[in-house]
N, C-alpha and C positions, 0 to 999 in steps of 0.2 A: 238255451235260458238266458231270458233277456235280463239285463243288468236293472239294478236297483241304485235311485239317486237317495240320497243321506244329504238332509237340510239342517246345516248346523244354524238353530233358529235362536237360541238361547243367550245372546249376546245382550249385556244392560244396554247398550246404547250411550256410554255415558258421555262420550263425547257431542252425541248429536242432541243428547236433553230429551230423549225419548225412548219409548219401544218403536222404533223406525224399522223395522221389519214388519209392523202395521199400518205405517203411511202409505196413502194412497198417493203413486206419484204419476200412473198411467192417465190417458183420458176420460180414462168411466173407472178411475179408482183403483184402477189395478197396484199390487206391491210389486216389486220388485223380485220376489219369490213367483208371482204367477207367469212371469216372464220364464223363469228359469223351469217351470214346470211344463210350463206350454212347451218348450224348445226341448225340454227332456221327452216329453210324449211324440215329438216329431222325430225326434232321433232314435227311438226305437227303447226307451227305457219301458220296463211291466208295472212300476209302482215307485211311489216315494215315501222316504220314512222322513220325519220331523224329529227334531231335537229340538224342544223348548222346556221353559220353566213352566211350575204347576201355577205360579201366581198370574199368570196372564191365559192358562188354558182356557177358560170360558171368552174370552175376546178371540183369542185365535179359530178356536173351532166355528166362531161365529165368523167371524170376518176372513177368515184364510180357508179354512177347509171345506166349508160348505161351499165353495164354489167350484170343487174337485169330483163331487160326490156320483158325476154321470161320467166321468171322464178318465181318471186312472185311480186304484186303489191306492190309498194312504194309510198309515198307520202313525202315530205320535209316540213318541218315547220321553222319559224327561230324565234332565240334567239338575242334580243338586250337590250342593257342598260337601255333605256327610255320605255323598255314594262314595266310598272309599273300600281298598280292601279289607278283609278279616286281620284283627289287630292293630290298624292304624286309628286315628280319631281326628276330627278339626280342631286344630290349635286354637286356644284361646283367643280373638280378636280376629281372626279368619273372617274377611268378608268377602273377598275376589274370588270369583270362580276359576276354578282349577284349569280352565286353558281348553283349546280346542280338541287335543288330543283324548282328552276325557271325558269330552263331548261325542267322539266318535266310540269310546267306548259305552256308552248309555245303550248303545244299540245293538249290543253282543247278542240277545234273544230274538232280536227280530229281522235280522241278514244273514241270510242263509248262500248267498251266492257274490259271485262280483259285483263292485259297488263302485259308483262315484260319489266325493263329498265334496260339497259346496258351502260356500259361506251365503247366507238368505240374504244378506243385504247388499251380495256383489252382482253386477249384471256381466253375463259373461260373454253371451251373444251365441247366434245359431252355430255357428262353425265349430266352435270349442265343443258344444254337446256333442255335434256327429263325428269330430275327429275322436272323442274319450269313449263313444257309445261302441263307434267300428272296433274298438281296440279289447274294450271289455266282453264284448259280442264273440270274442276270437274262441272255436270250439279248442284252439291246441294251449292256450291260457294255462300255465300252472300256479300252484299255491306261490306264494314269495315274487311272483313276477308281475310286477306294478304299474303304474303309468301316472304321469301328470301332464296338464295342460300349462307349456310355459309360454307365459305372458313376456312379451318385452316391456323393460320397466319403464323405458317412455311411456309406453302405453298404458301406462297404469297410475298415473299421476293424479293428484288435485293440486289444483294452487292455491288452495285454500289452508293447509297447513303439512304436517309432517304426516308418512305412512309406515307402515312396518311391512317388510318383505320378506320370503325367504329367497334369498337369493342364490342362484346354482351353477355350478359348474358343470359341464358336459363332455364326454368323450364319447365321438362316435354315435350322438344320440341317446347315450346312455347318462343318468344323474350318476356322478362323481362325489358330490358333496354340496350341502345347502346349510346356509347359515341364517338364520333368522335375523334380518338388519331392520333397526329402529331409527326413527326420524328422518326417513329420507325424505327428502324435500329439493325443490329448486331454489339456486343459491341467487345471487345477485345478478348474475352473467346468463339464468337460465339454463345452467348446470344441474345433472342430477346428482346430488352428492346423500353422503350418511353419515353418522358419527358412529367410529367403532366405539363400543362400550368398552372393551377392553383397555383403551387407552386414552378416550375421550377423541383423536384424531379425527379430523374430516376430512374424506374420502371421497372419489368422484366416481360414477358409474355411467359405462358406454348404456347409451338410452336402449341399445340392441340386446343388453345382458339379459337373459330370462330369470323371469322369477317365479315363487310359485304364489297362487292366488287363492292358495287352499282348496286346489280344483284338482283332487286326485283322485286314481284309478287303482281302488286295492281289492283284494281276496280275501276272504273270510278269516284266513290265518293270521290276518294282523292285528285280530282281538287279543289273541293270546301272547303276541311278541307286546303287545301295549298294557298288558296287566305288569308282566314284568320287568318293563321299562318306567312303568308307575311306581311300583313298590321301590325302585332304585332311585326315581326322583322324588318321593317321600322321605323315603332315608337322610337324602341331601338337604332337600330345600323346603320339607314340611311346615320349618318355624321362620322360614321366609314371608312373611305376610303378602308381597304381591308377585310372587314366583309363580308363575304359569308353564301348564306341561304342554309345549307347542309339537303341532303335525312333524314340523320340519326336522325338529328336534329328532324326534322316534326313527325318521325314515332316515336319515343320516347315521344314525348310531347303526340299522341293519344294513346299509350297504358298507360301511364300513366293517363290519362284522363277517361280510359275504352270506349275509342270510336273507337277502334278497336282493333285485334289480328292478330300476327306473327308467322305461324308455320317456323321453321327453317330448311329447307331442307338439310340434310347433305352432304357433297362430299368429296372425297379425292382428287378429282383432285389438280394439279399444276397448279395455275393461272402463266401465264408470259406475261408480256407489255414490252412495250419502256417509260420506265419512264424518262430515263437520254440514253444519245447520245452512251453511251459503253454499253447499253442494248442491242442495235440493232443487235449484230452478234448473238449473244445466241438466239436471236427469230428466226434467219435468221436459222442457223442451226437446231433448234426444229422443225419447220415449215416441212424444206427440209425433215427430218426424219419421220416425219409424212406421209409425201407422199409414201416415201420409201418402209413405211413399210404397206402398203394400206389404212391407216385411212381414208387419201384422196386421191380421183382421181388425174390424171397427171394434169386437169384442172378442176376448180371448177363448172367456168360457161363456 
């Protein structure tokens, strides 16, 4: 069975100042999602499911999905702030979406096979798709045997501000711990640093440290785990206006409970994306170069 690609495209794009998922950055107006779908097709994925918001559904279908009609089966599911388990309601004043793992939960009725999860606004590279497709296509893969592409943190930075990354600890290629670190940036000496939210201390990261770029390989049992953990999250953080239910937090809990294992798939690929408006031109230039050197055809679709 071919794996499915799940694309998280419901983000608000607050730092970028607009719907960056629909921004044409390729030579012919391609979005970053277009490159992910193209690379997934080449790697052997069988279909694509997009998680979006209803308020930009029309534009999304017109600008994005229309390109894929004759290339690969696609489906759309919707993330909304009021999509909560029975017995829970949205607290007054809550405007922020519930986070990336909540977005995954929206696709439970659409996916019954191993699947990979990516962000819509990240360029991951062909190698990353090839590596994870091979793992997800293994006939002996069992429920609870997950995987992730482990990018090296030094290959995932932007010079225009801070980023958030799931910083990983591994033993013999298995993920043992993943901690969501925010405010990862370069210091004045070009070292990679992050601020520990527990004590506000500034810490240095080795550039080779593997991090999660939300490129996960999962099996459908993950949906049941997510519902359970989301209830626990809501019980503790529902009244915190900016709290978010992150994928790394759930995965870390499952590993510590012995309920899942995660193979960390190494890649030396350089991630890039449009986190801030100042990043856009560099993305445009890099994609143009990849077309020019033959990595991608003149037109993807």
